[in-house]
N, C-alpha and C positions, 0 to 999 in steps of 0.2 A: 605738371603733376607727376609724382613718382609712379612709374609703372607698377601695377599690381597692388597699389595702396588700397584700392577699393575693390569690392566685388564687381566683376564684369559679367553682365548677363547679355546674351545675344538677343538683339532686337530684330528677329526675323519674323516674317509673316506667320510662319508656323507657330512660333512661340506665342505671338499675340493671339492667334486663333485658339491655341490650347488653353491659354490663361482665361480667355473669355468663356470658353467652354466649361472650364472648372467653375467659374463664378456662377454661370447659369445653372450647372448641375448642383452646386452647393445650395443655391436658393431653391431649386426644385425639391431637393431632399428636405429642406426646411419646411416647405409647404406640405410635404407628405409626412412630416414627423419622423423621417427615417435616419437623419444624421444626428449623432450624439453631439458633435461639435456645433451643429446648427441649432440644436435645441437650446444651447446656452445663449444664442443670439435672439431667439424668439421672444416676443413680448410675454410678460407674465400671464398666467391663466386667469380667467375671470373669476370673480368671487363666487363661491358655491352656496353661501348662506342666504343670498338674496337681500341682505340688509342694504338700505339706501339712506344715506345721510345727506342727500343732495340739497334738501331744504335748508341745511345749516351751512352750506358752502358760502363763502364770502364773494364768490364770483357768480354772475348770472348763469343760468343753465346753458345758455347758448355758447359759452366759452369752455364748457367741459368737453374734453376730448375723449372720444371712444377709442378703443384699440384700433390702431391703423392697420390697413391691409398690408400683407407682406408683398413688397415690391422689389424687383431688381433695382439696384441703385441707379442704373442707367435710365430707369423709367420714372424717377420721382423728381427730376429736375423741373422746376416750375417755370412759368413764363416770365418771372420777375427779372431774369438775367438777360442782358443784351450783349454779353461778351463771349458767347459760344463756349468753348472749352478752356478759354484762357482764364487764369487766376491771377489777380493782382496781389503783389507782395509788398508789405509794409514792414518797417523796423521800429520796435519800441525804443523810446529814448530813455535816458538815465532818469531815475527817480528824483535825483537832486539837481537836475538841470537848472532849476530856478531856486535861488536861496530863500531862506525863511523870511528875509526882509523884502522879497519880491523882485530882486534883480536877477538878470540872466548871468549865469556863471560863464566866464571866458568865452565871449561871443565869437572871437576869431578862431579859436580851436573848434568850437561848435560848427562854424561855417566850413572848416576843412573836413570835419567828419561827415557833415551832411553831403558835401560834394562827393566824398568817397562812396556814400550810400547811393547817391544818384548814379554814379558811374557803374554800379552793379546792375542797373536796370530796374531797381526797385521803384515802385510807383510813388511811395511816400513814407511817412513816419507816423507813429502814434505817440502822444504825450499825455501824461496825467496833468490835469489842471487842478491843483490842490485847493480845497476849500479852506484849509488851515492857513494857507499863504494869501489867498485872494480876498478873504473877508476877515481882516484882523479885528474889526469892530462891527457891530450889527449894521448891516446895509451900507457899509462903507467899503467899496471894492477897489482892489488894486490889481489890474491885469497887465501892468507895464512890462514885466519880464516876459510874459507870454506874447505880448504884441511884438516885441523885438524878435522873439523866436519865430513867430509866424512870418515876419518880414523877411528873415533870412531864408526860410523855406521857400517863399515865393521867388526870391532872387535865384536860388539854386535850382528851382523847378521841381519841387516835391509837394505832393498833396499832404494834407494833415488830417489824421483822425485824433479826436480828443476824448479823454475820459473825464467826466465830471466827478472828481474824486472826493466824495463826501466822507471818506473814511480816513483813519490814521495810517500813516506809512511807517512800517517797521515798529519796533518796540523802543521804549524809552531807554536812552543810553547808547543806541546804535548810531552809526554815522548818517543813516538816512531817516532818522526819526522826524516825522512831520505830524504833529497832533492835529485833531480837529480844533476849530477856533476856541480860544480860551473862554469866551463868553458862553459857549456851549459845554465845554469840558467841565466847568465848575459846577454844573447843575446836577443835583442828586436825583435818583429814582427814575432815570430815563434810559438805563443801560441794560443790555442783555445780562442775564444771570442764570447760572446752572444750579443743579440740585444741591451742590455743596456750598452755595452762596458766593462762588467766585463771580466777579463782575469784570467786564471789559468796557473800556471807554474808546474803543477803536471805531465804533459805529453806533449810532443811536438805535435803540430797540425799535423795530417796526411797530411794536404794540404801543409805542409812545408817539406815533406819527401825528396824532391829533391832540396831543397834550401841550398846553401852553408852556413855553419856555421863554420867560420874559413876556414880550408883547406878541410873540408869534409861535406857531406850532412848527415842528420840524418840516412838515409838508410845505408850509408857507415859506420857510427858509430855503428849501430846495428850489421852489418855484421862483422866489425872488432872485436867487443866484443865477438861475438859467435865464431869467429875463435880463439881468444885468449883463450877462455874457452876450446875449443876443444883441443888446443895445450897443455894446462895445465893439462887436465884430460883425455887425449886420452886413457890411459890404463883402466880407470874407466867407460868410456861411453859405455853403452851397457852391462855392467856387474854389477857394483855397482849402477851406475846412469842409471836407466832404462827408464826414461821419461824426456823430456825437454819441458816444457810449455812456449810458447812464450808470453811474455808480450806485448800486443798490444793496451793498453790504460790505463786509470786510474784504479787502483785496479788490474792491470794485466789482465784486461778483454777487449775483443773486443767490445768497445762501445765509444760513445762520452760522455764527462763529463757533461751531461745535468742536473744532479741533484747534481753536485759537484762544479760548478762554478756559483757564487762565493762561496768560502769555508764558511761553517757555517750558510748560510742563508736559504738553502732549508730545508723544513720540510716535512716528509712523511704525506700524499700521493700526494704531489705536482707533477704536470706533467713535471716539468723541462723546460728547454729552449733549442732551437736549437743552436748549436755551429758552425755557418756558417758565422761568421762576421769578422774573421781575414782577412788580405789583400790577402793571398794566396787562401783562400776559396772563397772570392768574385771574384777573377780573374778566378778561375776554373768554378764557376757558370756562370759568364758572357760569357765565351768561350762556354760552353755547350748550353746556350740559343741562342747564335749566330749560332751555328751549327744547332740548331733546327729551325732556322728562326723565333725565337720569342724573339727579343731583349728586349721586356718589361719584360721578365721573368728572367732577369739577376740579380735580387736582391732577397734575401731571404725574406720571410714574416716577417713583423715587429712585435714588441711586442704588438702593438695595436690590432692585430688580433690573435696572438698565446698565449697571456697572459704572465704571469711571472712564476718563478720557483715554486711558491706555489699555482698557479691557479688550479682549477678543470676543466675538459674538457667542461662541459656545461656553464662555465663562459666565454668561448672564442668563437669568430666567426669562428675560423679555425677548432677547434676540436669538436664542438657540432655536433649532429647527422647529420644535413644538412649542415655541415660546409665546409670551403674552401679546406680541405684535399681531397674532392671528385671532385673538379674542375680539368680541364685540366692543369691549372697552378700548382695547388697543387700536382697533381700526378707527374708532371714533376720534381718539386722540391724534393719531397720525394724519387723519383727514383734516382736522382743525389746524394742526401745526403746519402742514404743507400748504393748505389753501390760504392761510394768513400770509405766507411768504409770496405766493403767486399774486395775491391781491395787492400787496405792497409794490411788487414789480410792475403790475398793470397800471397802478396809479402813477408811478414815476414815468413810465413810458408815455402814457396818455398826456401827462403834463408837458413833457418835452415836445411831443408832436404839436400840441396846441400852441406852445410858446414859439417854437422854432419854425413851424410851417412845414411845407412839403418839399422844399428845395434841398434839404439835407437828409442824409440817411441817419436813422435812429437805430441803436443797437443796445443789447444787454448781454452780459457775459454770465454763463453758467459754469460753476466749478466742476472740474473733472474728478469727482470722488470715485476712483476706480478700484480702491482696495475693498475687499470683501464683496465685490460685485457678483461673483459666481456663487455666493452662498444664498440660501433661500430667503433670508431676511433682508439682505442688502443693508446691514446695520449702519455702516458709516454714511451711506446716502441718507438714511432715515434721520439721523441726528442732525445732518446738514439741511434738512427740509425737503429732500427729494423722496417722495412716497412712491417707491418703485417696486412694490411687492403686493401681495394679496390681490393680484389681478389689476392693479393700478399702474398706469404708465406715466410716471412722473414727468417725463420730458415731452410727451405728447400734450399733456395738460399745460405745461409751461409754454410750448410753442404755439398752441392754440390761443392762449392768453396774449402772447406777443402779437399774434396776427390781429386779434380783436382790438387790442389797445392802440396800435399805431403801425401795424404791418412792420414791426421791428425785426431787425436781423437777429438771429440766434447765433451768438458767438460762444465757442466752446474751447476748452483747454485740453491739454495732453495729447495733441495730434501726433507728437513724435514717438509716443510710447508704444511698445508691443507687449503682448502677454508674455512672450518668451523672455523678455528682459526683466521681469518681475519675479520675486520669490514665490514659487508655487504654493508655499504654505499660507500665503496671504490671500489666495483666491482672487487675484486681481483680474480685471477684464477690460483694460483700456481700449483695446480694439473693438470689442463688442459694444462698449459704452459709447464710443464715438459714432459707431454705425447706428445705434439706437437713437441718439440725438439727431444725427443727420437725417434719418428716416422721418423722425418726428417733425423736423423743419419742413421737409419735402411734403409731408402729408398736410401740414398746416398752410402750405403755400407761401412760406416766408424764406428769405435767403439764409444760407448757412455760411458762417465764417469761423475761423479758428486760429489757434496759436499753440505754441509749445508750452508745456508747464515748467520745464527746467531748461537751463541753458545747455547747449551742445555745439560742437564744432566739427562733427564727423558726418560721413555720408549716410550711415544707417538712419539717423534721425530725419534727415532730409528726404530719404527714400520713402520712409513711412508717411511723411506729410504729403508727398507727391501722390501717393496711392489714393488719396481722397479727392483728387481733382476729377472733373468730368472727363470722359463720359461715364466712367465707372463709379464716380462719386458725385457729390453735390456741392463741393466747396466753391465759393465765389471769391473769397479773398482770404489771405492768411497774413498774420502779423508775427514776425519773429521776435522772440524775447531773448535778449535785448542787446543794444549797443554796449560795447565794453572795449577795453584796450585789447583783449584777446580776440574779440570779433574783428577788430580793425587790422589785425595782422594780415600780411599779404596773402599767405596761403589760405587763411580762413575766408578772406574776402573773395578770392578766386573761386573757392568751392561754393560759397553763397551765390556768386554770380551765375554759376551753372545751375544751381537750384532755381534761381529767379527765371532764367531762360526757359527751363523746362516747365515751370508753372505758367509762364506767359504764352508759350507756344500752343496755339489753338489746336494743332493737329497731333500734338505729342500726347501719348497715353502710356500707362504702364503696361507690361513690365519695362524697366528702364535701367540705365546705369549712368551714374554721374561722370563716367569716363568717356562717354560717347559724343559729347558736344564738341 
């Protein structure tokens, strides 16, 4: 490694003690409400108006999370981990590793690349298993390409995490375009729709989960697929295949496609749009409003008040600081919208646990919507389904539902990002957001894992990810996104190897330098 290429921080006992002292002092100030920086990391204040729509929630009351206590991150590590402070590292595979016809692309090159990954010390790899490839016709499954891939992983000595990718990959016309199965894609009326009438066929609307599509509902299709996977790989599940991540939305994440519908029109840092305008969503909202005795609340807010996908919060009457999200009607809508998402996720995770049993880890991924996090409304989070304002802790509710459904792992993105690396005009808070989700998982007693949101090959991104490992964090495993020709270059592999070593070293804690190994 070229001397001076990366920042070198002295790993002395004095520095460790000082860093730990700063962390404790920072949290203490947070508890006392004395630190302005810490106040941004506190959970939102409780509702002041006393309104309670808990009777309308789609989850039982036992799964509703209250505001978690403020803990030092070192104190929230649950008893679910048996690995001390060591963090397992996985590498995400190419999206197009298996062709559209179900065959494995270039197995020998893949074997060489997997061997290189194993030589870095990584524990394993993660792969999407695409619905659109593996079920070309209803209930006729083809896992041949993935079986060959799993066999190579076994020979090389790598564990496997898989994603049940029930979503579309990329947009039509791109090199990595993998649509959902044609027999599903052709069906009308089951897709997310925004206030402008834009529709995406990248993932079936959760409001259509129990709507017949041919002979089956989407929920039955997902369950049939997981059962077929279990039958095909029953001897590998729990041994070679150590984790199954349930795809629960676009990009395999539990979220609404607020910034993906329509494809190609959203630009960062737009707030996105609510996806509550398909016929089944409208029926659900109307029924909830009727139950609440508020018939006038049976329609979602229009684009005239919520803005368009590229709007900023202060440009809208709904998301500005004194906006409609704070009204009784706004709170009712946000509660209904977010709880429908949580209910969908809980159903998927429960189904997977029931089908796959207890020998394999079950996980779900939450999108890292970090832009506008430091604004009062959290607008971009709200349109994606994360009700994280008005005294509601979106991620505590999700983590509690994960725990109740299947003791599922909470997986989160954007671990490599820092606040300082973002445009301050966009009020981003990736570090505070990661900590909020990490605390939520700890409070719920479920494992926390993560990954980077964007590809990188330099030390600062790795340094930020290492900062979340125990004992100061709660990270149990991390998956690097993703394998590529650039990642496999010698210098980049060497740096990644050092990152893996620091993640796996039980006694290693930050502050750190990637030059000291």
